[in-house]
C-alpha positions in Angstrom: -3.8 15.1 -15.6 -0.4 13.5 -15.2 0.5 11.7 -18.3 3.8 10.7 -19.6 4.7 13.2 -22.3 7.7 14.3 -23.9 8.7 15.8 -20.8 9.4 13.4 -18.0 7.4 14.3 -14.3 9.3 15.2 -11.6 11.0 12.1 -9.8 9.8 11.9 -6.3 11.9 10.7 -3.3 9.6 8.1 -1.5 10.6 6.8 2.0 8.7 3.5 2.3 8.1 1.7 5.8 8.0 -1.8 5.7 7.7 -3.5 9.2 6.8 -7.0 7.9 8.8 -7.7 4.6 8.3 -11.5 3.6 9.3 -14.0 1.0 6.4 -15.8 -1.2 6.8 -18.6 -3.0 4.5 -19.9 -5.3 4.0 -23.1 -7.1 2.3 -22.7 -10.5 -0.5 -25.4 -12.1 1.3 -27.2 -15.0 1.0 -26.3 -18.4 2.0 -28.5 -21.2 3.3 -25.6 -23.4 6.1 -24.5 -21.2 9.3 -25.8 -22.0 10.5 -26.8 -18.9 7.2 -28.6 -18.2 7.8 -32.7 -19.3 5.3 -35.1 -17.6 8.0 -37.8 -18.9 10.1 -37.2 -16.4 8.2 -38.3 -13.2 8.6 -35.3 -11.3 5.6 -33.0 -10.4 5.6 -30.5 -13.1 4.6 -26.8 -12.9 7.0 -23.4 -12.5 8.0 -22.4 -9.1 8.2 -18.2 -8.2 10.0 -16.0 -5.5 8.5 -12.8 -5.0 9.6 -10.0 -2.1 6.1 -9.8 -0.2 4.4 -7.6 2.6 2.2 -4.6 2.1 5.2 -2.1 2.4 7.3 -4.1 -0.1 4.2 -4.2 -2.6 3.7 -0.4 -2.1 8.0 0.0 -2.6 7.4 -2.0 -5.9 4.6 -0.2 -7.4 6.1 3.4 -6.5 9.1 2.4 -7.8 7.1 1.4 -11.3 5.8 5.1 -11.3 9.5 6.3 -11.5 9.9 7.2 -8.1 13.4 7.1 -6.2 12.7 4.7 -3.4 14.0 3.8 -0.4 13.1 0.4 1.8 13.1 0.8 5.6 12.8 -2.5 7.3 14.1 -5.3 9.7 15.5 -7.7 7.5 17.0 -11.1 8.9 17.3 -14.8 9.1 17.5 -16.9 6.1 15.0 -14.9 4.3 16.2 -11.5 5.0 19.3 -11.4 2.4 17.0 -12.9 -0.2 14.5 -10.5 0.2 17.1 -7.7 0.2 19.3 -8.9 -2.7 15.5 -9.2 -4.9 15.1 -5.5 -3.8 18.5 -4.4 -5.2 18.3 -5.7 -8.3 14.6 -3.9 -8.8 16.6 -0.6 -8.1 15.0 -0.4 -4.6 17.8 1.2 -2.0 17.2 -0.5 0.9 17.8 0.6 4.5 17.7 -2.7 6.6 18.2 -3.4 10.4 19.7 -5.8 11.5 16.5 -8.6 12.8 17.8 -11.6 14.7 14.3 -13.1 14.8 13.7 -13.2 10.7 11.5 -12.4 8.3 8.4 -14.5 7.5 7.5 -16.5 4.8 4.6 -18.0 2.7 4.3 -21.0 0.6 1.5 -21.4 -1.8 0.6 -24.5 -3.7 -1.7 -23.2 -6.6 -1.1 -26.5 -8.9 -4.4 -28.0 -8.5 -5.6 -24.3 -9.5 -6.8 -23.4 -6.3 -4.8 -21.0 -4.0 -3.5 -23.2 -0.9 -1.2 -22.0 1.7 1.2 -24.9 2.0 3.6 -23.5 4.9 3.6 -20.2 6.9 6.6 -18.7 8.9 5.3 -16.1 11.0 8.0 -13.3 11.8 9.0 -13.0 15.4 8.2 -9.8 17.0 11.3 -6.9 17.2 13.0 -6.3 20.4 13.1 -3.0 22.0 16.9 -2.1 20.6 15.6 -3.4 17.1 12.4 -0.9 17.3 14.9 1.8 18.5 17.3 1.0 15.1 14.1 0.8 12.8 12.8 4.4 14.4 16.0 6.0 13.8 16.6 4.8 10.3 13.0 5.5 9.2 13.1 9.2 10.7 16.4 10.1 8.7 15.3 8.7 5.3 11.9 10.8 5.9 13.4 14.0 6.5 15.2 13.6 3.2 12.1 12.2 1.0 9.0 14.2 -0.7 6.6 12.0 0.7 6.5 8.6 3.4 4.5 5.5 3.2 3.7 3.8 6.6 1.8 0.5 6.2 1.0 -1.9 9.3 2.8 -5.0 10.7 1.3 -8.5 9.7 0.7 -9.6 12.5 0.5 -6.6 14.4 2.3 -7.4 17.6 5.5 -7.4 15.6 5.8 -3.8 15.4 3.2 -1.9 18.2 0.7 0.5 16.6 2.2 3.3 19.3 5.4 2.8 17.5 3.8 3.8 14.1 1.9 6.7 16.1 4.8 8.2 16.8 6.6 8.2 14.0 3.7 9.8 12.0 3.7 12.1 14.7 7.6 13.4 14.2 7.3 13.3 10.4 5.1 15.4 9.9 6.3 17.7 12.6 8.6 18.4 9.7 6.0 19.0 7.1 6.9 16.5 5.4 3.4 14.3 3.6 2.8 11.2 5.1 0.3 8.7 3.5 -0.8 6.1 5.4 -2.6 2.4 4.8 -3.8 1.0 8.5 -6.0 -0.9 10.1 -7.5 -1.7 13.7 -5.6 0.0 16.9 -3.0 1.3 14.3 -5.4 3.5 12.1 -6.8 4.7 15.4 -3.7 5.8 16.7 -2.0 7.1 13.5 -5.4 9.6 12.8 -4.4 11.5 15.5 -1.2 12.4 15.0 -2.5 14.4 11.5 -1.1 11.8 8.7 -1.7 13.5 5.4 -3.8 10.6 4.0 -5.1 7.9 5.4 -6.4 5.0 3.7 -8.5 1.8 5.0 -11.3 -0.4 3.2 -14.7 -0.5 4.2 -14.4 -3.8 5.4 -11.5 -2.4 7.8 -13.7 0.4 9.1 -16.8 -1.8 9.9 -14.2 -4.3 11.7 -12.9 -1.5 13.8 -16.0 0.1 14.9 -16.0 3.0 13.0 -18.6 2.4 10.4 -22.1 0.3 11.3 -22.3 -1.1 7.7 -21.1 -0.4 4.2 -23.8 2.2 2.6 -22.5 5.1 1.4 -23.6 7.6 4.0 -22.3 5.3 7.2 -18.8 5.3 5.2 -18.7 9.2 4.4 -19.7 9.5 8.3 -16.4 7.6 9.6 -14.5 9.1 7.1 -15.3 12.5 8.7 -14.7 11.7 12.0 -11.5 10.6 11.3 -10.8 14.3 9.6 -12.4 15.2 12.8 -9.8 13.6 14.4 -6.6 15.2 12.4 -6.2 12.9 9.1 -5.9 15.5 6.0 -7.6 13.0 3.7 -9.3 9.5 3.9 -9.4 7.2 1.0 -11.9 4.5 1.8 -11.5 1.4 -0.9 -15.0 -0.7 -1.5 -13.6 -3.8 -3.0 -15.3 -3.7 -6.7 -17.3 -0.6 -5.8 -16.0 2.8 -6.5 -13.5 4.0 -3.6 -14.3 6.8 -1.6 -12.4 10.7 -1.0 -13.4 12.4 1.9 -11.4 15.9 2.5 -12.6 18.8 3.9 -14.1 20.4 1.3 -16.6 17.2 0.8 -17.0 13.6 -0.4 -16.1 11.9 -3.8 -16.4 9.1 -5.7 -13.8 8.0 -7.6 -14.8 6.2 -10.8 -13.1 4.6 -14.0 -13.5 1.8 -16.6 -14.8 -1.5 -15.4 -12.0 -3.8 -15.5 -12.2 -8.2 -14.9 -9.7 -9.0 -12.7 -6.8 -11.5 -12.9 -6.0 -11.4 -9.2 -7.3 -9.1 -6.9 -4.4 -8.7 -4.5 -2.1 -6.1 -4.1 -4.8 -3.8 -5.5 -5.0 -1.3 -2.3 -0.8 -1.3 -2.1 -1.0 -0.5 -5.1 -3.2 2.6 -4.8 -1.1 3.8 -1.8 1.8 3.7 -3.6 0.0 5.7 -6.5 -0.8 8.5 -3.9 2.0 8.1 -2.6 3.9 9.0 -6.0 1.5 11.6 -6.7 1.9 13.7 -3.6 5.7 13.4 -3.6 5.0 15.2 -7.0 3.6 18.0 -5.5 -0.1 17.0 -7.2 -3.0 17.8 -5.7 -5.1 15.4 -3.4 -7.5 14.4 -6.3 -4.9 14.3 -8.8 -2.9 11.9 -6.4 -6.0 9.5 -6.0 -6.4 9.4 -9.6 -2.8 8.1 -10.3 -3.8 5.5 -7.3 -6.8 4.5 -8.5 -5.3 3.9 -11.9 -2.3 1.7 -10.2 -4.7 -0.3 -8.1 -7.0 -1.0 -11.1 -4.6 -1.9 -13.4 -2.5 -4.1 -11.0 -5.5 -6.6 -10.8 -5.1 -7.4 -14.2 -1.5 -8.8 -13.8 0.0 -12.0 -11.8 2.6 -9.9 -9.5 1.5 -7.8 -6.7 2.7 -4.3 -6.8 3.6 -4.4 -10.4 2.3 -2.4 -13.6 3.8 -0.3 -16.2 4.1 3.5 -15.9 3.0 4.7 -18.9 -0.4 2.2 -19.0 -0.8 3.7 -15.5 -0.4 7.5 -16.4 -2.7 7.0 -19.5 -5.2 5.1 -17.5 -5.2 8.0 -14.4 -6.6 10.2 -17.3 -10.1 8.2 -17.4 -10.5 8.1 -13.6 -13.2 10.9 -12.4 -13.3 12.3 -9.1 -17.1 13.0 -8.9 -18.2 14.9 -5.7 -21.0 13.0 -3.7 -24.6 14.6 -4.4 -26.3 15.5 -0.8 -28.8 12.8 -1.4 -25.9 10.3 -2.1 -23.9 10.9 1.5 -26.6 13.3 3.5 -25.1 16.0 5.9 -21.7 14.0 6.3 -20.7 15.3 2.9 -20.5 18.7 3.9 -16.8 20.5 4.4 -15.5 20.1 7.7 -12.3 20.8 9.7 -9.0 19.0 9.0 -5.2 18.9 9.3 -2.8 19.8 6.0 -2.9 16.9 3.3 
């Protein structure tokens, strides 16, 4: 298993496509122990936190935490774009920005009451034809110089079309660069046919897309197997608090580890995607990469801050993750080997 020892692990080059980077602003509850919180001032007490957000940026932050050399490609513009670039570069991420006249989105979360409430949401604009062309070229060039590429979806999905993602995966895989994708809906279906090394989806996303009728193991394994037959190298199905599934040509596996009480469940899936990408970028087999991903996702939920974690803790926790083949009676005939593309 991959653990930090006296010898430093190889530092992979990870290219991350972040289709919809955004800024998140959080207003925390009043804490009388904090030196800045003085109720005598008459001002609303509490801390304000600014973070770069969006699925791609959370993947990038965790990959960097795991020691990868990370390059983020995405559209950055408007008032928010320059703030995001400054924040990312100060976190030792390389940013390859594409000019974005519409401007990035943002969320303001008011948590001052103890409940998380969306106080404001600025939706990003759809990329123009020329912006999409620039983004495509930027990602493709960076990808061909990387050890592994991570591709996530846009939110909302119309900002970057699903066909754009599918074409990008096809061209990157033509050069035999591993591609780890975390997608849903139409994007997942289109990309699956282009041979991504890994496609990660949640069980809810499989059901919502009509690929699975329920959340039983047998049904989920059948759905994952169908996506393998479509061209996916390996399927990872997250199942909320239940053990994730890894389905490959050799069969279906449960990904099990110690039970953890979550501080914040958000970002677990993106951290898992990052860990898998870093593992494959190091040249590890898929089972080992998924162990690292599961450890990153598990420890991320114990923290405040999405896509964050200490590398040493994650590497050591990965040794406690077990990728265990499903018994035939647990997943039915779907656990039998199938033909698939390369991981």
